[in-house]
VEXKE-215425 format. One record per residue (C-alpha): residue in one letter; x, y, z. Coordinates in steps of 0.5 Angstrom, whole numbers, plus 2048, in hexadecimal, padded with zeros to 3 digits. Layout:
! residues N
aXYZ...
This chain:
! residues 556
x800800800x8038077FEx80580B804x802812803x80581580Ax80881C80Ax80F81C808x81382380Ax81A824807x81E82A808x82482E806x82883280Ax826839809x82C83D805x82F843807x82D849803x83384C803x83584A7FDx8338477F6x83283F7F6x83783A7F3x8378337F2x8378317FAx8308347FBx82E8317F4x83082A7F6x82D82A7FDx82682D7FAx8278287F4x8278227F8x8218247FCx81E8257F6x81F81E7F3x81D81B7FAx81781F7FAx81581E7F3x8168167F4x8128167FBx80C81A7F7x80C8157F2x80C8107F7x8058137FAx808816800x80581D802x80C821801x80E828803x81582A801x818830804x81E835802x81F83C803x824841806x82784380Cx82784B80Dx82984D814x83084D813x835852815x83885280Fx83285480Bx83285B80Fx83A85C80Dx83985A806x83385E805x836864807x83C863803x8378647FDx833869800x82D865801x829863807x82985C80Ax82385A807x82485D800x82A859800x827853803x8218547FEx8268547F8x82984D7FAx8238497FCx82184B7F5x8278487F2x8268417F6x81F8417F4x8218427EDx82683D7EDx8228377F0x81C8397EBx8218387E5x8248317E8x81C82F7E8x81C82E7F0x81582D7F2x8158307F9x80E8317FCx811837800x81783C800x81783F807x81B845809x81D847810x81B84E80Fx81484C80Ex80F84E813x80C847813x813844815x81584A81Ax80F84A81Ex80F84281Fx816843821x815848827x80F843829x81483D829x81984182Dx814844832x81283C833x81983B835x81A841839x81483F83Dx81683883Ex81D83A840x82183783Bx82383E839x82784283Ex82B84983Ex83284883Fx83984A83Dx83D847838x845847836x847843830x84A843829x846846824x84684481Cx84484A819x844847812x83F842814x83C84681Ax83C84081Fx84083F825x845839826x84883682Cx84E83782Fx85083082Cx84E831825x851838825x858835828x85882F823x85783481Dx85D839820x85783E821x85583F81Ax84E83D817x84E836815x84A83880Fx84D83E80Cx85483E810x853845812x855848819x85084681Fx84E84C824x84D84B82Bx84684E82Ex84384F834x83C850834x836850838x83184B835x82B847836x82D840836x82A839834x82B834839x82E82F834x83182B839x82B82983Dx829825837x82F822835x82E81B838x82781A835x82A81C82Ex82F81782Ex82B812830x82681482Bx82B813825x82E80C828x82780A828x82580D821x82B80C81Dx82880F817x82781581Ax82E818818x830815811x83581380Ex83880F813x83F813814x83B819815x83781581Bx83D81381Ex84081A81Ex83A81D822x83A817827x842818828x84181F829x83B81E82Ex83F81A832x842820835x83F825839x83A82A835x83A832836x834836836x83483A830x83284182Fx82B84282Cx82C84A82Bx83085082Ax83085782Cx82B85B827x831860826x83685B823x83485B81Cx82F86181Cx832864815x82C867811x826867814x82186880Ex81E86180Dx819862808x81485C808x81585580Bx815857812x81485E814x81185C81Bx81485C822x815855821x81785581Ax81E857817x81F85E819x81C864815x81986A818x81786681Ex81D864821x82486581Dx82985F81Cx828859819x82585381Bx81F85081Fx81E854826x81E84F82Cx81784F830x817854836x81E856835x81F85B82Fx82685C830x82885582Dx826852827x82684A825x82C848823x82C84681Bx82D83F81Cx82883E821x82384281Dx82583E817x82483781Ax81C83981Cx81B839814x819832814x814832819x81183A818x80F838810x80B832812x808834819x802836816x7FB833816x7FB83180Fx80382E80Fx80482B816x803824814x80A825811x80D825817x812822819x816822813x81881C810x81F81F80Dx82382580Ex828825809x82E82980Ax836829809x83B82780Ex83D82E810x83782F814x836828817x83782A81Ex83182F81Ex82C82A81Ax82E82481Ex82F827825x82D82E826x82682D822x824827825x82582982Cx82182F82Bx81B82B828x81C82782Fx81B82D833x81582F82Fx812828830x812827828x814820825x81A820821x81C81F81Ax81D818817x823819814x82981F813x82C81D80Dx83382180Dx837820806x83E822804x840828800x8428297F8x84982A7F6x84B82C7EFx8508297EAx8538267F0x85482C7F4x85082F7FAx84B8357F7x84D83C7FAx84C8437F8x8538447F8x85483F7F3x84F8417EFx84C83A7EEx84583A7F1x8408377ECx83C83D7ECx83583E7E9x8378417E3x83C83A7E2x8368367E4x8318397DFx8378387D9x8378317DBx82F8317DBx82E8347D4x82B82F7CFx83082A7CBx82F82E7C5x8318357C8x8388317CBx83582F7D2x8338287D4x82C82A7D6x82982B7DDx8278247DEx82E8227DDx8318277E2x82B8247E7x82D81D7E5x83581E7E7x8348227EDx82F81D7F0x8338167EEx83A8197EFx83981E7F5x83C81D7FCx83681A7FFx83B816803x841817808x84681A803x8468207FEx84481F7F7x8478227F1x8448267EBx8498257E6x8478267DEx84A8207DCx84681C7E1x84081F7DFx84181D7D8x8428167DAx83C8167DEx8388197D9x83A8157D3x83A80E7D7x83380F7DBx82F8147D6x8328147CFx83480C7CFx82F80A7D5x82880C7D5x8288107CFx82B80B7CAx8278057CDx82180A7CCx82380B7C5x8258047C3x81E8017C6x81A8067C2x81D8067BCx81C7FE7BCx8157FF7BEx8148047B8x8188007B3x8157F97B5x80E7FB7B8x80C8017B4x80D8057BBx8088017BFx80A7FD7C5x80A7F67C4x8077F07C8x80B7EC7CDx80A7E57CBx80E7DF7CEx8127E27D3x8187DE7D4x81D7DE7DAx8227E37D7x81C7E87D5x8197E77DCx8207E97DFx81F7F07DDx8197F17E0x81C7EE7E7x8227F37E6x81D7F97E5x8197F77EBx81F7F67EFx8217FE7EDx81A8007EFx81B7FD7F6x8228007F7x81F8077F5x81A8077FAx81F804800x82480A7FFx81F8107FDx81E812804x826814805x82680F80Bx82B80A807x83280A807x83280B7FFx82C80F7FDx82F8117F6x82F80A7F4x82780B7F5x8288107EFx82B80C7EBx8268067EBx8238087E4x82A8097E1x82B8027E3x8257FF7E0x8278037D9x82E7FF7DAx82A7F97DBx8267FA7D4x82C7FB7D0x82F7F47D3x8297F17D2x8297F37CAx8307F17CAx82E7EA7CCx8287E97C8x82A7ED7C2x8237EF7BFx8267F27B9x8287EC7B7x8227E87B9x81E7ED7B5x8217EB7AEx81D7E47AEx8167E67AEx8147DF7B2x8187E37B8x8137E97B9x80F7E67BFx8167E57C2x8187EC7C0x8127EF7C2x8137EC7C9x81A7EF7CAx8187F67C8x8127F67CCx8167F47D2x81B7FA7D0x8167FF7D0x8127FD7D6x8197FD7DAx81A8047D7x8148067D9x8158057E0x81C8077E0x81980E7DDx81580E7E3x81A80D7E8x81F8127E5x8198187E5x81B81B7EBx82281C7E9x82181E7E2x8198207E2x81A8237DBx81E81E7D7x81A8187DAx81381C7D9x81581C7D2x8178147D2x8118127D5x80D8167D0x8118127CAx80F80C7CEx80780E7CEx80780F7D5x8058157D9x80A81A7DCx80A81C7E4x8088237E5x80D8297E7x80D8267EEx80F81F7ECx80881C7EDx8058177E9x7FE8157E8x7FF80E7ECx80480D7F1x80B80A7EFx80A8047F2x8048027EDx8088067E7x80E8027E8x80B7FB7E8x80D7F77E2x8087F67DCx8057FD7DDx8077FF7D6x8017FD7D1x8037F97CAx8017FE7C4x8038047C8x8068097C3x80E80A7C4x8118107C1x8188107BFx81A8177C0x82181B7C0x8268187C5x82481A7CCx82C81B7CDx83081C7C8x8378197C9x83D81E7CBx84381E7C7x84A81F7CAx84B8257C5x8458297C8x84782F7CCx8468307D4x83F8347D5x84183B7D7x83D8417D9
């Protein structure tokens, strides 16, 4: 029976201080593919992404451009929305932390924690990383020679009177939860990292900063001009005011974490909590796997099922950095996504490379052009694309473009169907991101198309067709091939929605809607034998033309 229960998946909300690059796009694409698969499977999906806007750096960057913080935030938030729409991401909402719907609920959550004494006023002295806007422990600061572990910039010693969250109060409870529910932090290497740190005593964490710390320009126009919002005429500064103490503002990271709850904490959306998956990068694991679940415990809320923390992209074997000028930025991404005729690989091919070659495990992944070409040709041009062309060409040539009947199915013929069903089971098993190798779930469809090529090589229908007496056998072979490709296209549609909609159309099948939903649940659609004999099969142009070595690298 199809599972129609709610499935809530989130990306991090991205710092609005710059334009999107491949890291932002990757995380959002993985979440999109999972959301599309779950919708196709019949789940009630809510997919959230957005922007984190109350960072101190937003104030300084805006001032450098003679803009107010909200003007700068508006400009860059629009760039993220544009990028995700370009890549065909199917997010159901885009939250901005400067929106009243977020800021008002954050104040409510903070007030609840104040009332329960889980937040208290105290004094803090510690090492602050201004480049990441976070405090580091003395141990971490010393290990990195008092420089940022992320950017290498000098740390600052700060003494502040802040409000603190009693993180230490929930340490033992969290450790036991993770040990009893190992799927709650994935992959395994990340879970072990968290458990290792939880063996040391936790310090309480600051949840506020003085409201004058980043006052900057106070003219916040739109998106949070209330006394509890993001500044403006009512309070100056930038950030959400602490309830009951307007000399403090909520620390940006605490504010940001609440977005996952604030967006669905409404009567019409409350069924989505708790989230099934928080998808993040490894640099923000501590906030999501420790601080966030402890705050939820304090609020009496159920915890997310899984925090999945992937690794980073490098480029051509080197770490990406602004100083090296090798960031895979949006103009370069757009160049790779141009249609093949215009010198690019197409959006679907770009999505495929990121989803199947990306750093979902514990190690970083390389965005290398030569590897991109290799994967494109192997999986798409010579893989699903070539198999689709061979099968449709033979059906056109031998059966006037109509799907033949399968008769007298042999063990060899039946083996293809069994392979397809095995791939379907694997895709279902790994789509929730609780498995150690989720990328293999994305690859299930191309594994079916590779099995089609092997089956054609084994049965040689093009040779059998030379004798009219063999046409029944040829028809059976080509039916098996077409049916396998139908299932492959369905499984690959979350990764490559446009190209697979095209292939399904050529096979006489309905494509999913723009959110990835089919008219029937995936479980039914992927059953063997759904393709009807007599269905019109269309040849069409090559889905993925082969990329030759002499074609230039796509550039903006």
